[in-house]
C-alpha positions as CSV (number, residue, x, y, z in Angstrom):
1,M,10.4,44.4,8.9
2,A,10.8,41.5,6.5
3,F,9.1,42.4,2.9
4,D,6.4,39.7,4.2
5,G,3.0,39.1,3.2
6,I,1.2,41.5,5.1
7,T,3.5,44.2,3.7
8,I,2.7,43.2,0.3
9,S,-0.9,43.0,0.9
10,A,-0.8,46.7,2.3
11,L,1.2,47.8,-0.9
12,I,-1.1,46.0,-3.2
13,S,-4.3,47.6,-1.5
14,E,-2.7,51.0,-2.1
15,I,-1.3,50.6,-5.5
16,K,-4.3,48.4,-6.8
17,D,-6.7,51.1,-6.2
18,K,-4.6,53.9,-8.2
19,I,-3.2,51.8,-11.3
20,V,-5.8,49.1,-12.2
21,G,-7.5,50.6,-15.3
22,G,-4.3,52.6,-16.0
23,R,-1.9,52.1,-18.9
24,I,1.9,51.4,-18.9
25,D,3.5,54.5,-20.7
26,K,7.0,53.7,-20.4
27,I,9.3,50.8,-19.0
28,Y,12.8,51.3,-17.9
29,Q,15.6,48.8,-16.4
30,P,18.0,50.9,-14.5
31,E,19.6,48.1,-12.7
32,N,20.1,44.5,-13.9
33,D,17.4,43.2,-11.4
34,E,15.1,46.1,-11.3
35,I,12.2,47.6,-13.5
36,I,10.3,50.7,-13.3
37,L,6.9,51.0,-15.0
38,S,5.7,54.5,-15.9
39,I,1.8,54.4,-15.6
40,R,-0.7,56.9,-16.6
41,S,-4.2,56.3,-14.7
42,F,-7.2,58.6,-14.4
43,G,-5.1,61.7,-15.1
44,N,-2.3,61.0,-12.8
45,A,1.3,59.6,-13.5
46,Y,2.8,57.0,-11.2
47,K,6.3,55.2,-11.4
48,L,6.0,51.4,-10.0
49,L,9.2,49.9,-8.9
50,L,9.7,46.3,-9.1
51,T,13.1,44.8,-7.8
52,A,14.4,41.2,-7.7
53,N,17.7,42.3,-6.0
54,P,18.7,39.4,-3.8
55,S,19.5,41.6,-0.8
56,N,16.7,44.0,-1.3
57,P,13.7,42.9,-3.2
58,K,10.8,45.0,-3.0
59,F,7.7,46.6,-4.9
60,H,6.2,49.9,-4.5
61,F,5.5,53.4,-5.9
62,T,8.7,55.5,-6.3
63,K,9.2,59.4,-6.5
64,E,13.0,59.0,-7.2
65,S,14.5,59.7,-10.6
66,R,17.0,57.0,-11.8
67,S,19.4,57.2,-14.7
68,N,18.9,54.2,-17.3
69,P,21.5,52.7,-19.5
70,L,21.6,53.8,-23.2
71,N,21.2,50.5,-24.5
72,P,18.1,48.9,-22.7
73,P,19.0,45.1,-21.6
74,L,17.2,42.4,-23.4
75,F,14.5,41.7,-20.6
76,C,13.5,45.5,-20.8
77,M,13.0,45.2,-24.5
78,V,10.8,42.1,-24.1
79,M,8.8,44.0,-21.5
80,R,8.4,46.8,-23.9
81,K,7.4,44.6,-26.8
82,H,4.6,42.9,-24.8
83,L,3.6,45.4,-22.0
84,Q,4.1,48.9,-23.3
85,S,0.8,50.7,-23.9
86,G,-1.0,47.8,-22.1
87,K,-3.9,48.2,-19.7
88,I,-3.3,47.1,-16.1
89,V,-6.5,44.9,-15.5
90,N,-5.4,43.3,-11.9
91,I,-2.9,42.6,-9.2
92,E,-3.1,39.7,-7.1
93,Q,-1.0,38.1,-4.2
94,P,-1.6,34.2,-4.5
95,D,-2.2,32.4,-1.2
96,F,-0.9,35.6,0.7
97,D,2.5,34.5,-0.4
98,R,5.5,36.9,-1.1
99,I,4.4,36.9,-4.7
100,I,2.9,39.7,-6.7
101,N,1.0,39.0,-10.3
102,I,0.4,42.0,-12.3
103,Y,-2.0,41.1,-15.2
104,V,-1.6,43.5,-18.1
105,E,-4.1,43.4,-21.2
106,S,-2.7,44.2,-24.7
107,I,-3.0,43.8,-28.3
108,N,-0.9,41.0,-29.8
109,E,0.7,40.8,-33.1
110,L,-2.4,39.3,-34.6
111,G,-4.3,42.4,-33.3
112,D,-6.1,40.2,-30.8
113,Y,-6.4,41.2,-27.1
114,S,-4.3,39.1,-24.7
115,T,-3.4,39.1,-21.0
116,K,0.2,38.9,-20.0
117,K,1.1,38.4,-16.3
118,L,4.2,40.0,-14.8
119,V,5.2,37.9,-11.6
120,L,7.6,39.3,-9.0
121,E,8.8,36.6,-6.5
122,I,10.2,38.2,-3.3
123,M,12.3,35.3,-1.9
124,G,15.6,36.7,-0.9
125,R,18.3,35.5,-3.1
126,H,15.8,33.5,-5.2
127,S,13.9,36.5,-6.0
128,N,13.0,36.8,-9.6
129,L,10.9,38.9,-12.3
130,I,9.1,36.9,-14.8
131,L,6.9,37.7,-17.7
132,T,4.4,35.0,-19.1
133,D,1.9,34.9,-21.8
134,E,-1.9,34.2,-21.6
135,N,-1.1,30.5,-21.5
136,N,1.4,30.8,-18.6
137,I,4.4,30.4,-20.7
138,I,7.4,32.3,-19.8
139,L,8.5,35.0,-22.2
140,D,11.4,36.1,-20.4
141,C,12.8,36.5,-16.9
142,I,15.4,38.8,-15.1
143,K,17.2,35.7,-13.8
144,H,17.3,32.7,-15.9
145,I,17.2,29.6,-13.7
146,N,18.2,26.2,-15.2
147,H,18.7,22.7,-13.7
148,D,22.3,23.5,-12.8
149,K,21.1,26.3,-10.5
150,S,18.0,24.5,-9.2
151,S,16.9,21.0,-9.0
152,V,13.5,22.3,-7.9
153,R,12.3,24.1,-11.1
154,E,13.5,25.6,-14.1
155,V,12.7,29.4,-14.9
156,L,13.6,29.8,-18.6
157,P,11.9,31.5,-21.7
158,G,9.5,28.9,-23.4
159,K,9.1,26.9,-20.2
160,E,5.6,26.7,-18.3
161,Y,5.5,28.9,-15.3
162,I,5.4,27.0,-12.0
163,L,4.7,28.5,-8.6
164,P,7.8,28.2,-6.2
165,P,7.4,25.1,-4.1
166,A,4.8,25.2,-1.4
167,Q,6.1,25.6,2.1
168,D,3.7,23.4,4.0
169,K,2.0,26.4,5.6
170,C,-1.7,27.4,5.8
171,N,-3.1,30.6,3.9
172,T,-3.3,33.3,6.6
173,L,-6.5,34.6,5.2
174,D,-8.1,31.3,5.5
175,L,-7.4,31.2,9.3
176,D,-10.0,29.5,11.5
177,Y,-9.8,28.1,15.1
178,N,-9.7,24.6,14.0
179,N,-6.8,24.8,11.7
180,F,-5.0,27.1,14.3
181,K,-5.5,24.6,17.1
182,N,-4.3,21.7,14.9
183,N,-1.1,23.7,14.1
184,F,-0.7,24.7,17.7
185,N,-0.7,20.9,18.7
186,K,1.6,20.1,16.0
187,C,4.2,22.6,17.3
188,L,4.2,21.7,21.0
189,N,8.0,21.7,20.9
190,K,8.4,25.0,19.3
191,K,8.1,28.5,20.8
192,A,4.9,30.6,20.2
193,Q,6.3,33.0,17.8
194,A,8.0,30.2,15.7
195,M,4.6,28.3,15.8
196,I,2.8,31.4,14.3
197,Y,5.3,32.2,11.4
198,Q,6.4,28.6,10.6
199,S,2.6,27.7,10.1
200,Y,1.2,30.4,8.0
201,T,2.1,32.2,4.7
202,G,3.2,35.8,4.7
203,I,3.8,36.2,8.3
204,S,7.3,37.4,9.5
205,P,8.9,36.8,13.0
206,V,8.3,40.4,14.2
207,V,4.4,40.2,13.3
208,A,4.3,36.7,15.0
209,S,5.9,38.5,18.0
210,E,3.4,41.2,17.8
211,I,0.4,38.7,17.7
212,C,2.0,37.2,21.0
213,N,2.3,40.7,22.6
214,R,-1.3,41.4,22.0
215,S,-2.3,38.2,23.5
216,N,-0.1,38.8,26.5
217,V,2.0,35.7,25.8
218,D,5.8,35.6,26.0
219,S,6.8,35.0,22.3
220,S,9.5,32.7,23.6
221,T,7.4,30.3,25.6
222,F,7.1,26.9,24.2
223,C,3.7,25.9,23.2
224,E,3.6,22.9,25.3
225,S,3.9,25.3,28.3
226,L,0.9,27.2,27.3
227,N,-2.6,26.3,28.3
228,D,-5.9,26.4,26.5
229,N,-6.6,30.1,27.5
230,D,-3.1,31.1,26.2
231,C,-3.8,29.5,23.0
232,D,-7.4,31.2,22.6
233,N,-5.7,34.5,23.3
234,I,-3.1,34.0,20.4
235,Y,-5.7,32.9,18.1
236,K,-8.0,36.0,18.9
237,A,-5.0,38.3,18.5
238,F,-3.9,36.7,15.3
239,L,-7.7,36.7,13.8
240,E,-7.7,40.5,14.8
241,V,-4.8,41.0,12.5
242,V,-6.3,39.0,9.8
243,I,-9.5,40.8,9.8
244,D,-7.7,44.1,9.5
245,I,-5.9,42.7,6.4
246,K,-9.0,41.5,4.8
247,N,-10.5,45.0,5.4
248,N,-7.6,46.8,4.1
249,K,-7.2,48.5,7.5
250,F,-3.4,49.1,7.6
251,A,-1.6,51.7,9.8
252,P,1.8,52.3,8.0
253,Q,4.5,53.4,10.5
254,L,8.2,54.1,10.9
255,I,9.7,52.9,14.1
256,K,12.4,54.5,15.7
257,N,14.3,54.1,19.1
258,E,14.6,56.3,21.9
259,V,17.7,58.3,20.3
260,G,15.8,58.7,17.1
261,K,17.2,55.9,15.1
262,I,15.2,53.9,12.6
263,V,14.6,50.5,13.8
264,D,11.9,49.2,11.6
265,F,8.9,49.8,9.6
266,S,5.5,48.2,9.7
267,P,2.2,48.0,7.7
268,I,0.2,47.6,11.0
269,N,0.2,49.0,14.5
270,M,3.0,47.7,16.6
271,T,2.0,47.4,20.3
272,Q,5.3,45.7,21.1
273,F,6.9,49.1,20.1
274,S,4.7,51.2,22.1
275,T,7.4,53.0,24.2
276,F,9.3,53.8,20.8
277,N,9.0,56.9,18.7
278,I,6.2,56.2,16.0
279,Q,6.1,58.1,12.9
280,H,2.7,57.4,10.9
281,Y,2.4,57.6,7.2
282,S,-0.5,57.8,4.9
283,S,1.0,56.0,2.1
284,M,2.7,52.6,2.4
285,S,4.7,53.2,-0.6
286,E,6.2,56.4,1.0
287,L,7.0,54.8,4.0
288,V,8.8,51.7,2.3
289,E,10.8,54.2,0.0
290,D,11.8,56.2,3.1
291,F,12.9,53.2,5.1
292,Y,14.9,51.8,2.3
293,R,16.2,55.2,1.1
294,T,17.7,55.9,4.6
295,R,19.0,52.4,4.9
296,D,20.5,52.2,1.3
297,F,22.0,55.9,1.8
298,T,23.7,54.6,5.2
299,Y,25.0,51.6,3.5
300,R,26.4,53.3,0.5
301,I,28.0,56.1,2.5
302,N,29.4,53.2,4.8
303,Q,30.8,51.5,1.9
304,K,32.5,54.6,0.5
305,T,34.1,55.7,3.7
306,Q,35.2,52.1,4.9
307,D,38.6,52.7,3.7
308,L,39.0,56.2,5.4
309,K,37.7,54.8,8.7
310,K,40.3,52.1,8.5
311,L,43.1,54.6,7.5
312,V,42.1,56.9,10.4
313,S,41.6,54.1,12.8
314,Q,45.1,52.6,12.2
315,N,46.7,55.9,12.8
316,I,44.5,56.5,15.8
317,E,45.9,52.9,17.2
318,R,49.4,54.0,16.2
319,C,49.1,57.2,18.3
320,V,47.8,55.2,21.2
321,R,50.5,52.6,21.1
322,K,52.8,55.5,20.9
323,K,51.4,57.2,23.8
324,E,51.6,53.9,26.0
325,I,55.4,53.5,25.1
326,Q,55.7,57.3,26.1
327,I,53.9,56.8,29.2
328,K,56.1,53.8,30.1
329,T,59.2,55.8,29.3
330,L,58.2,58.4,31.7
331,K,57.7,55.9,34.3
332,D,61.1,54.4,33.6
333,I,62.8,57.8,34.3
334,E,60.5,59.1,37.2
335,N,63.7,58.5,39.5
336,R,65.9,60.7,37.4
337,D,66.4,63.4,40.4
338,E,67.3,60.6,42.4
339,L,70.3,59.8,40.1
340,R,71.4,63.4,40.3
341,L,71.2,63.1,44.2
342,W,73.3,59.9,44.3
343,G,75.8,61.5,42.0
344,E,76.2,64.7,44.2
345,L,76.2,62.5,47.4
346,I,78.9,60.3,46.3
347,T,80.8,63.5,45.1
348,A,80.5,65.2,48.6
349,N,81.5,62.1,50.3
350,I,84.2,61.0,47.8
351,Y,87.0,60.4,50.2
352,S,85.1,58.2,52.5
353,I,84.2,55.8,49.6
354,K,86.7,52.9,48.5
355,K,86.8,51.3,45.1
356,G,85.3,47.8,45.3
357,M,82.4,48.7,47.4
358,T,79.1,47.7,46.1
359,T,77.0,49.9,48.2
360,V,77.4,53.0,50.4
361,K,75.2,54.6,53.1
362,L,75.3,58.3,53.1
363,S,73.4,61.1,54.9
364,N,71.0,63.1,52.6
365,F,71.9,66.7,53.4
366,Y,69.2,67.9,51.2
367,S,66.4,66.6,53.5
368,E,65.4,68.1,56.8
369,N,66.0,65.0,58.9
370,Y,69.3,63.9,57.2
371,E,68.0,60.5,56.6
372,T,70.5,57.8,55.5
373,I,70.1,56.4,52.2
374,T,71.7,53.4,50.6
375,I,73.4,54.0,47.0
376,P,74.4,51.0,44.8
377,L,77.9,51.2,43.5
378,D,79.9,49.6,40.5
379,G,82.8,47.9,42.5
380,N,85.0,48.1,39.5
381,K,84.7,52.0,39.3
382,T,86.3,54.5,41.5
383,P,84.2,56.7,43.6
384,A,84.3,59.6,41.0
385,E,83.4,57.2,38.1
386,N,80.5,56.2,40.1
387,A,79.3,59.6,40.5
388,Q,79.9,60.4,36.7
389,K,77.8,57.4,35.7
390,Y,74.7,58.7,37.9
391,F,75.3,62.3,36.4
392,K,75.4,60.8,32.8
393,A,72.2,58.8,33.6
394,Y,70.5,61.7,35.1
395,N,71.3,64.0,32.1
396,K,70.3,61.3,29.4
397,A,67.1,60.9,31.6
398,K,66.5,64.6,31.9
399,R,66.9,64.9,27.9
400,T,64.5,62.2,27.4
401,F,62.0,63.7,29.7
402,D,62.4,67.1,28.2
403,A,62.0,65.6,24.6
404,L,59.0,63.5,25.9
405,Q,57.2,66.6,26.9
406,D,57.1,67.9,23.0
407,Q,56.5,64.5,21.7
408,I,53.5,63.7,24.1
409,K,52.0,67.2,23.4
410,S,52.4,66.6,19.5
411,N,51.2,63.1,19.7
412,D,48.0,64.1,21.9
413,E,47.3,66.8,19.3
414,E,47.7,64.3,16.4
415,L,45.3,62.0,18.4
416,E,42.8,64.6,19.0
417,Y,43.0,65.6,15.3
418,L,42.5,62.1,14.0
419,E,39.6,61.3,16.5
420,G,38.0,64.5,15.0
421,V,38.4,63.3,11.4
422,L,37.0,60.1,12.4
423,A,33.9,61.9,13.8
424,S,33.7,63.9,10.5
425,V,33.7,60.7,8.5
426,G,30.6,59.8,10.3
427,N,29.0,63.2,9.4
428,C,29.4,62.6,5.6
429,T,26.0,63.3,3.8
430,E,27.2,63.3,0.2
431,E,30.2,62.0,-1.9
432,Q,31.8,65.6,-1.9
433,D,32.0,65.4,1.9
434,I,34.2,62.2,1.4
435,K,36.2,63.9,-1.2
436,E,37.2,66.6,1.0
437,I,38.3,64.4,4.0
438,R,40.3,62.3,1.6
439,Q,41.8,65.5,0.3
440,E,42.6,66.7,3.9
441,L,44.3,63.7,4.9
442,R,46.3,63.6,1.6
443,E,47.4,67.2,2.3
444,N,48.4,66.1,5.8
445,G,50.5,63.2,4.7
446,Y,48.1,60.4,5.8
447,I,47.4,59.4,2.1
448,K,50.0,59.3,-0.7
449,K,49.8,62.4,-2.9
450,I,48.7,61.9,-6.4
451,K,50.4,63.5,-9.6
452,A,49.1,66.8,-10.5
453,G,46.2,66.4,-13.1
454,K,45.3,62.9,-11.8
455,G,42.3,62.4,-9.6
456,K,41.9,66.0,-8.8
457,V,39.3,66.9,-6.2
458,S,36.3,68.7,-7.7
459,Q,36.5,72.5,-7.1
460,K,32.8,72.4,-5.9
461,K,32.8,72.5,-2.2
462,S,30.3,70.9,-0.1
463,K,28.3,73.1,2.2
464,P,27.8,73.0,5.9
465,L,24.4,71.7,7.4
466,H,22.0,74.6,7.8
467,F,19.3,74.5,10.3
468,I,16.7,76.9,11.3
469,S,16.2,77.0,15.3
470,S,12.8,77.2,16.9
471,D,13.2,81.0,17.2
472,G,14.2,81.4,13.6
473,Y,18.0,81.7,14.0
474,D,20.3,80.3,11.4
475,I,22.6,77.4,12.7
476,F,25.5,76.0,10.6
477,V,27.2,72.8,11.3
478,G,30.5,71.9,9.7
479,K,30.8,68.5,8.6
480,N,34.5,68.1,8.3
481,N,37.5,70.3,9.3
482,F,37.5,72.2,5.8
483,Q,34.3,73.3,6.6
484,N,35.0,73.8,10.1
485,D,37.8,76.2,9.4
486,E,35.6,78.0,6.6
487,L,32.7,78.4,9.1
488,T,34.8,79.7,12.1
489,L,37.6,81.6,10.4
490,K,35.9,83.3,7.3
491,I,31.9,82.9,7.4
492,A,31.3,83.8,11.2
493,R,31.3,87.2,12.4
494,P,32.6,88.4,15.9
495,R,29.0,88.4,17.6
496,D,28.1,85.2,16.2
497,M,27.9,82.3,18.9
498,W,30.3,79.5,18.4
499,F,29.8,75.9,19.8
500,H,31.9,72.8,20.2
501,T,31.9,69.8,22.5
502,K,34.3,70.3,25.6
503,N,37.5,68.3,25.0
504,I,35.6,66.0,22.6
505,P,36.3,65.7,18.7
506,G,33.3,67.1,17.0
507,S,32.0,69.7,14.5
508,H,32.1,73.7,14.8
509,V,28.5,75.1,15.1
510,I,27.7,78.8,14.5
511,V,24.7,80.6,15.2
512,I,24.2,83.8,13.3
513,Y,23.7,87.0,15.3
514,K,20.7,89.0,14.7
515,G,21.2,92.1,16.6
516,E,19.8,90.9,20.0
517,D,20.5,88.6,22.7
518,F,20.2,84.8,21.8
519,P,17.0,83.0,23.1
520,N,17.9,80.2,25.5
521,T,16.1,77.8,23.3
522,T,18.3,78.4,20.4
523,L,21.4,78.2,22.4
524,T,20.3,74.8,23.7
525,E,19.5,73.7,20.2
526,A,22.9,74.7,18.9
527,A,24.4,72.9,21.8
528,E,22.4,69.8,21.1
529,L,23.7,70.0,17.3
530,A,27.2,70.3,18.5
531,A,26.8,67.2,20.8
532,Y,25.1,65.1,18.1
533,Y,27.8,65.9,15.4
534,S,30.6,64.9,17.7
535,K,32.5,61.7,18.8
536,A,29.9,61.8,21.8
537,Q,26.9,61.2,19.6
538,D,24.1,59.3,21.4
539,T,25.6,59.9,24.8
540,P,23.5,61.8,27.5
541,L,24.7,64.9,29.3
542,V,27.5,66.0,27.0
543,P,29.6,69.2,27.9
544,V,29.4,71.7,25.0
545,D,31.4,75.0,25.3
546,Y,30.0,78.2,23.7
547,T,31.4,81.5,23.2
548,E,31.2,84.5,20.8
549,K,33.1,83.9,17.8
550,K,35.6,86.9,18.6
551,N,37.0,84.6,21.4
552,V,38.1,82.0,19.1
553,K,41.3,81.8,17.5
554,K,43.6,79.4,15.4
555,P,47.2,79.1,16.5
556,N,49.8,79.2,13.6
557,G,50.6,75.8,12.2
558,A,47.6,74.1,13.7
559,K,46.1,71.4,11.9
560,P,42.5,71.9,10.1
561,G,39.7,72.4,12.5
562,M,42.2,72.9,15.4
563,V,41.4,76.2,17.4
564,I,41.8,77.7,20.8
565,Y,39.2,79.8,22.7
566,E,38.5,81.7,26.0
567,T,35.9,83.5,27.9
568,N,33.3,80.5,27.4
569,K,30.3,79.0,29.0
570,T,29.4,75.0,29.4
571,A,26.0,73.7,28.6
572,Y,25.5,70.1,29.2
573,V,22.8,68.5,26.8
574,D,21.8,64.9,25.5
575,S,23.1,63.9,22.3
576,N,20.6,62.2,19.9
577,D,18.9,63.0,16.7
578,K,15.7,64.1,18.0
579,I,17.2,67.5,17.5
580,I,17.6,66.7,13.8
581,N,13.9,65.7,13.6
582,K,13.0,68.8,15.5
583,L,14.7,71.5,13.6
584,Q,14.1,72.5,10.0
585,Q,17.0,71.6,7.6
586,K,17.6,74.1,4.7
């Protein structure tokens, strides 16, 4: 969901009701393009976040604590000078656009009351945060824009504040049938969805698609192909949305797909996602913060694990290429027994073969039918030399075959290990998890070891994931191989139940024994966790082996996370994050 006019309207409706009349207690600037206003209003404390980040501009209440620089930036100092202790008197959204105006009344240097305006322009890479005086003169802005950066308008201290250039769109809140019909007729060569969001302020493509869905019109249909009845239905659906906006009738919701992945958020009910999982919120700010927290966390973890994924993937590719060569070599020597046979048949018939012959037909006395086979010969060699040539070729092929068995086993084990590490990288939930995987790869020779005392990994260990089953059983999930070994070999007791995906790299899962038989529900939930935290994530019917921990052993010299087990059962479960949402996590 774009941070569109409807989202802003829903946020203003919620925020305005709580802080208008309140006072700005403190002002912070934790990031170059971000401001937090600490506000006291009617006995309550709020933190209002305003950010002009080009990839993530937004505005909402926040509950998160942020670290602030020791020396506040200049813009923060200007904000404190003019707005600290000021009273918030109004919040507006001009023309239903992606602009928020916050009006703050304070006492100026002469002791007179004056009203300053804090403007947040949510315009993608052109987003900005601007402070103006009562005469609309810019006092300062978080991004200074001169004519070198923009030929359209300057945004600089001392300049008059001018709204961003109009986009030749109608104000959504002024919607009526005549202007809608006029816009419809002007956009006959456009699709219905585009006609809506390109003609009206504050409407994103997904909302335009929702309006089409409510009117039973395919959003990709060109307007020229629609009849008057279709046009009327689109208008009625659009008007329904506008009336809800005017009445502050919002329905904040988080939208997840069938496997529980977050798809989007919305301030209004989305009928087009009726088959999706919808999580309803009572607060628009909480919804927005949860959505962006999840998205930003995923982004940060992805950024910090990018080099690990690349390193492990490169080694996996190396193992795969190595295996291809090994298989080809096996194919090349699959006739090795034939080489020995030829040598033996030549030796047995050595007096009937003459030097200079290039082939010889001999009876195979090893077969039941004594069939005749043709053996190639080197005419420059004696029969004995030809026989010796085949024996040497056989012995070489046999040595190669025997060596390949060990090499293939070793390579397969390394491939399985690396795929497990790659799955562990995807399970990281904190920086310590990443450090531990990096250390594991260093200890196993995949990353160059660093000198003692430099870059040493923190002694603090990350903890396995801890869930409570529906029956109240403790379930632990290892997020990396260090944790897998710790869980299985040190923490788990003999009667605890151990789970792992069958022949698929993944986490070790332990269910703690409580002195009685494990309920089937708990066993299923643990199996689902093992399937989710594995390479088979988001796959249906994943086989998961489970057995008592006493049946699980670690071979001498095995890599981290590698174990063998026996006397197991196998469950087949779906792998998706519904189980994560279902269980209580401690």
